[in-house]
C-alpha positions as CSV (number, residue, x, y, z in Angstrom):
1,M,-14.3,65.0,-57.8
2,N,-13.9,68.4,-56.2
3,S,-16.6,70.5,-54.5
4,K,-17.5,72.5,-57.6
5,E,-18.0,69.3,-59.7
6,I,-20.1,67.7,-56.9
7,I,-22.3,70.8,-57.0
8,Q,-22.6,70.8,-60.8
9,L,-23.5,67.1,-60.9
10,G,-25.9,67.4,-58.0
11,E,-27.7,70.3,-59.7
12,A,-27.9,68.4,-62.9
13,V,-29.5,65.4,-61.1
14,L,-31.9,67.7,-59.5
15,E,-32.9,68.9,-63.0
16,G,-33.5,65.3,-64.1
17,H,-30.1,64.2,-65.4
18,I,-29.5,60.5,-65.2
19,I,-25.8,60.1,-64.3
20,S,-23.5,57.8,-66.3
21,E,-21.2,55.1,-65.0
22,Q,-18.2,57.4,-65.4
23,E,-19.9,60.2,-63.5
24,A,-20.8,57.8,-60.7
25,L,-17.2,56.6,-60.6
26,S,-16.0,60.1,-60.4
27,L,-18.0,60.7,-57.3
28,T,-16.1,57.9,-55.6
29,D,-13.0,60.2,-55.7
30,T,-14.8,62.6,-53.3
31,C,-12.3,63.5,-50.5
32,E,-13.3,63.2,-46.9
33,E,-13.8,66.9,-46.3
34,D,-16.3,67.0,-49.2
35,I,-18.4,64.0,-48.1
36,P,-20.8,66.3,-46.2
37,L,-21.3,68.2,-49.4
38,L,-22.0,65.0,-51.3
39,A,-24.4,64.0,-48.6
40,A,-26.1,67.3,-48.7
41,Y,-26.8,67.0,-52.4
42,A,-27.9,63.4,-51.9
43,N,-30.4,64.7,-49.3
44,K,-31.7,67.4,-51.7
45,I,-32.1,64.8,-54.4
46,R,-34.0,62.5,-52.1
47,V,-36.3,65.3,-50.9
48,K,-37.1,66.3,-54.5
49,F,-37.7,62.8,-56.0
50,A,-38.7,60.7,-53.0
51,G,-40.0,63.2,-50.4
52,K,-39.4,63.1,-46.7
53,K,-41.2,59.8,-45.8
54,V,-39.1,57.0,-44.4
55,D,-40.2,53.4,-45.1
56,M,-39.8,51.4,-41.8
57,C,-39.5,47.6,-42.5
58,G,-38.8,44.7,-40.2
59,V,-37.8,41.1,-40.9
60,V,-39.2,37.8,-39.5
61,N,-36.8,34.9,-39.5
62,A,-39.2,32.1,-40.4
63,R,-36.6,29.3,-41.0
64,S,-33.0,29.5,-40.0
65,G,-29.7,27.8,-40.7
66,L,-28.5,24.7,-42.4
67,C,-28.2,26.5,-45.7
68,S,-26.5,24.6,-48.5
69,E,-24.8,27.6,-50.0
70,D,-21.3,28.9,-49.2
71,C,-21.8,32.7,-49.0
72,K,-18.7,33.8,-47.1
73,F,-20.5,36.3,-44.9
74,C,-23.4,34.2,-43.8
75,A,-23.8,32.7,-40.3
76,Q,-26.5,30.3,-41.6
77,S,-24.3,28.4,-44.1
78,V,-23.4,24.8,-43.4
79,Y,-19.9,25.7,-44.5
80,H,-19.5,27.8,-41.3
81,Q,-19.4,27.0,-37.6
82,T,-21.2,29.8,-35.9
83,N,-23.5,30.4,-32.9
84,A,-26.5,30.8,-35.1
85,Q,-29.2,28.3,-34.0
86,P,-31.0,26.5,-36.8
87,F,-34.7,25.9,-36.7
88,S,-37.4,24.7,-39.0
89,L,-40.3,26.7,-40.4
90,I,-42.2,28.5,-37.7
91,S,-45.9,28.0,-37.1
92,N,-48.6,30.3,-38.3
93,D,-49.2,31.4,-34.7
94,E,-45.5,32.2,-34.2
95,A,-45.4,34.2,-37.5
96,L,-48.6,36.1,-36.6
97,A,-47.0,37.1,-33.2
98,A,-43.8,38.2,-34.9
99,F,-45.6,40.3,-37.6
100,S,-48.0,41.8,-35.1
101,K,-45.2,42.8,-32.8
102,L,-43.5,44.7,-35.6
103,S,-46.8,46.3,-36.6
104,K,-47.4,47.5,-33.1
105,A,-43.9,49.0,-33.0
106,G,-44.8,51.1,-36.1
107,A,-43.3,49.1,-39.0
108,E,-45.1,49.7,-42.3
109,R,-44.1,46.4,-43.7
110,A,-42.1,43.3,-42.8
111,S,-40.5,40.5,-44.8
112,I,-40.8,36.8,-44.1
113,V,-37.3,35.3,-44.6
114,T,-36.3,31.7,-44.9
115,S,-32.8,30.2,-45.1
116,G,-31.7,28.1,-48.0
117,K,-30.9,28.7,-51.7
118,G,-34.5,28.9,-52.7
119,M,-37.9,27.3,-53.2
120,E,-37.2,24.9,-56.0
121,N,-38.4,21.5,-54.8
122,D,-38.7,23.0,-51.3
123,P,-41.3,21.0,-49.3
124,D,-42.1,24.1,-47.2
125,F,-43.2,26.3,-50.1
126,E,-46.9,25.4,-49.9
127,R,-46.9,25.9,-46.1
128,I,-45.3,29.3,-46.5
129,V,-47.9,30.4,-49.1
130,A,-50.7,29.2,-46.7
131,L,-49.0,30.9,-43.8
132,I,-48.9,34.2,-45.7
133,K,-52.5,34.0,-46.7
134,Q,-53.6,33.5,-43.2
135,V,-51.3,36.0,-41.4
136,S,-51.6,38.8,-44.0
137,T,-55.3,39.2,-43.3
138,I,-54.9,39.8,-39.6
139,A,-51.4,41.0,-38.8
140,G,-52.0,44.6,-39.6
141,I,-48.9,45.0,-41.7
142,E,-47.9,44.6,-45.3
143,I,-46.0,41.3,-45.7
144,C,-43.1,40.9,-48.2
145,A,-41.3,37.7,-49.0
146,N,-37.6,36.8,-49.1
147,L,-37.5,33.1,-49.8
148,G,-34.4,32.8,-52.0
149,T,-34.5,31.8,-55.7
150,I,-38.0,31.3,-57.1
151,S,-39.6,30.5,-60.5
152,Y,-42.2,32.6,-62.3
153,D,-44.9,30.1,-61.3
154,Q,-43.9,30.4,-57.6
155,A,-43.9,34.2,-57.9
156,A,-47.4,34.1,-59.3
157,L,-48.5,32.0,-56.4
158,L,-47.0,34.5,-54.0
159,V,-49.0,37.3,-55.7
160,K,-52.2,35.3,-55.2
161,S,-51.3,34.9,-51.5
162,G,-51.2,38.7,-51.0
163,I,-47.5,39.4,-51.5
164,K,-46.8,42.7,-53.3
165,R,-43.0,42.9,-53.0
166,Y,-40.3,40.2,-53.3
167,A,-36.9,40.6,-51.7
168,H,-33.7,39.0,-53.1
169,N,-30.4,40.6,-52.8
170,L,-27.8,40.6,-55.6
171,E,-25.2,41.2,-52.9
172,T,-22.5,42.7,-55.1
173,S,-21.3,43.0,-58.7
174,P,-21.1,40.1,-61.1
175,R,-17.3,40.5,-61.2
176,F,-16.9,40.2,-57.4
177,Y,-19.7,37.7,-56.7
178,P,-17.6,34.5,-57.3
179,A,-15.3,35.6,-54.5
180,I,-18.3,35.6,-52.2
181,C,-20.4,32.6,-53.4
182,T,-19.5,29.7,-55.5
183,T,-22.4,27.3,-55.0
184,H,-24.9,29.1,-57.3
185,P,-24.3,31.7,-60.0
186,Y,-25.1,35.4,-60.1
187,Q,-27.5,34.8,-63.0
188,E,-29.8,32.7,-60.8
189,R,-30.2,35.8,-58.6
190,L,-31.0,37.9,-61.6
191,N,-33.4,35.3,-62.9
192,T,-35.3,35.4,-59.6
193,L,-35.8,39.1,-59.8
194,L,-36.9,38.9,-63.4
195,A,-39.4,36.2,-62.6
196,A,-40.8,38.2,-59.7
197,K,-41.1,41.3,-61.8
198,K,-42.8,39.4,-64.6
199,A,-45.3,38.1,-62.1
200,G,-46.2,41.6,-61.1
201,L,-44.2,41.9,-57.9
202,E,-42.3,45.0,-56.8
203,L,-38.6,44.3,-56.3
204,C,-36.5,44.7,-53.2
205,S,-32.9,44.1,-53.8
206,G,-29.5,45.4,-52.7
207,G,-26.4,44.0,-51.3
208,I,-23.6,44.2,-48.7
209,I,-20.7,46.7,-48.7
210,G,-17.5,46.0,-46.8
211,L,-17.0,42.5,-48.3
212,G,-13.7,43.5,-49.9
213,E,-15.3,44.8,-53.1
214,T,-14.1,47.8,-55.0
215,W,-15.9,51.1,-55.7
216,N,-16.4,49.8,-59.2
217,D,-18.3,46.8,-57.8
218,R,-20.6,49.1,-55.7
219,I,-21.3,51.3,-58.7
220,N,-22.0,48.3,-60.9
221,L,-24.4,47.0,-58.3
222,A,-26.2,50.4,-58.2
223,L,-26.5,50.6,-61.9
224,T,-27.8,47.0,-62.2
225,L,-30.5,47.8,-59.6
226,R,-31.4,50.9,-61.6
227,S,-31.7,48.9,-64.8
228,L,-34.1,46.5,-63.1
229,D,-36.2,49.4,-61.7
230,V,-35.8,48.0,-58.2
231,A,-38.2,49.8,-55.8
232,S,-36.4,49.2,-52.5
233,I,-32.7,48.9,-52.0
234,P,-31.4,47.6,-48.7
235,I,-27.7,48.3,-48.2
236,N,-26.1,46.1,-45.5
237,I,-22.7,46.9,-44.0
238,L,-20.8,43.8,-43.2
239,N,-21.0,42.6,-39.6
240,P,-18.2,40.1,-39.5
241,I,-19.6,37.0,-37.8
242,Q,-17.2,34.8,-35.9
243,G,-16.9,31.4,-37.7
244,T,-17.5,32.8,-41.2
245,L,-14.8,33.2,-43.7
246,L,-15.1,37.0,-43.5
247,E,-14.8,37.2,-39.7
248,K,-11.5,39.1,-39.9
249,Q,-12.6,41.5,-42.7
250,P,-11.6,45.1,-41.8
251,P,-14.6,47.4,-41.2
252,L,-15.4,50.3,-43.4
253,S,-15.1,53.8,-41.9
254,P,-18.4,55.7,-41.2
255,L,-17.4,58.3,-43.8
256,E,-16.9,55.7,-46.5
257,I,-20.3,54.3,-45.7
258,L,-21.9,57.8,-45.9
259,K,-20.2,58.4,-49.2
260,T,-21.6,55.1,-50.5
261,F,-25.2,56.0,-49.6
262,G,-24.8,59.4,-51.1
263,I,-23.6,58.0,-54.4
264,F,-26.4,55.5,-54.5
265,R,-28.9,58.3,-54.1
266,F,-27.3,60.2,-57.0
267,I,-27.7,57.1,-59.2
268,L,-31.2,56.2,-57.8
269,P,-33.0,59.5,-57.2
270,N,-36.5,58.2,-56.6
271,K,-36.0,54.8,-54.9
272,V,-36.2,53.7,-51.3
273,I,-32.6,53.3,-50.1
274,R,-32.5,51.4,-46.9
275,P,-29.7,51.1,-44.3
276,A,-29.9,47.6,-43.1
277,G,-27.9,45.0,-41.2
278,G,-24.6,46.2,-39.7
279,R,-25.5,49.9,-39.5
280,E,-25.4,50.0,-35.7
281,I,-21.9,48.6,-35.3
282,N,-20.3,50.3,-38.3
283,L,-21.9,53.8,-38.2
284,R,-22.1,53.9,-34.4
285,D,-22.8,57.6,-33.5
286,M,-23.0,58.5,-37.2
287,Q,-26.3,56.6,-37.8
288,G,-28.3,59.8,-37.9
289,A,-26.0,61.2,-40.5
290,V,-27.0,58.5,-43.0
291,M,-30.6,59.8,-42.9
292,L,-29.1,63.1,-44.2
293,A,-27.1,61.3,-46.9
294,G,-30.0,60.2,-49.0
295,A,-31.4,57.3,-47.0
296,N,-35.2,57.0,-46.8
297,G,-35.9,53.6,-45.4
298,L,-34.7,51.5,-42.5
299,I,-34.6,47.9,-41.5
300,I,-35.8,48.0,-37.9
301,G,-35.7,45.6,-35.1
302,N,-33.6,42.5,-35.0
303,Y,-31.9,40.9,-38.0
304,L,-31.7,37.3,-39.0
305,T,-28.9,36.1,-36.7
306,F,-28.0,39.2,-34.7
307,G,-29.9,41.9,-32.8
308,G,-30.7,45.4,-33.9
309,R,-31.4,48.3,-31.7
310,D,-34.5,49.6,-29.9
311,I,-37.1,50.4,-32.6
312,A,-38.2,53.5,-30.7
313,K,-34.7,55.0,-31.0
314,D,-34.9,54.6,-34.8
315,F,-38.2,56.6,-34.9
316,I,-36.6,59.3,-32.8
317,M,-33.5,59.3,-35.2
318,V,-35.8,59.7,-38.2
319,N,-37.8,62.5,-36.7
320,D,-34.6,64.3,-35.5
321,A,-33.4,64.3,-39.1
322,G,-36.5,66.3,-40.1
323,L,-38.0,63.2,-41.8
324,H,-41.2,61.3,-41.2
325,P,-41.6,57.6,-40.6
326,H,-44.2,56.3,-43.0
327,I,-46.9,55.1,-40.6
328,K,-49.1,52.3,-42.0
């Protein structure tokens, strides 16, 4: 897509046009010299439909490792030998300390995350619900949940515990998914999102780029998220962990990453699009540029099995881009 076509499509989206799959795929042909133009229109679209607020979200790793699933990127899988240290469900006091720390750092929300496929027959589920009920009343932060696959009944219990948003990534397209995970099907991930939505929860779902997927796979993921009306879309950029099957996967270039974020904004004008794990090592000095390519959310602080960067620097980055962290 040449510069004139980018401008035409960008102006159409600004006027309310919902772009088609073919139009989205055409944007993937944007050449390197036109990526700043694509980013500029993504920024204009974000400002018009989502404003200048940036949603700052942290994660609390509440149970780690020994996961039965074979996701090729994951340091917590029993199929991989990594340096990630497994631990059982943290105590209520430990959870409160973690959520309170993120709250004091300025995070608007934080997600409680547990390893494993999901909550079916999981003996920790009742403890997790009780933990959320206790911690959410005193932590000073909105708590989301990311517990793997869940049923409608479990989603309803999470609603009663005070959870408003459920996070469960689709990771990639249905076509490419079997190349990444074989121990449970893509449909189970979709079913979890549908169950959470039926129970009245907002949805947080995205994926990982840089796994070896095609542009078609990324576009398919974005369109699926649009069809599900997902509110928050974390986009991770693969951080190849030693010991996983993707440890030697070549990294994406910063410009390709910026193009991906820009295209996601064209497809999802009014949603929270959130740079997440791997942004520090893959974007390097270009991290600020992603805030001008349509992003309006961040995962801040440490990730599940590797560190992030100083939270204060992310607040500076957001302000330097002329945006405003959404303070709770």
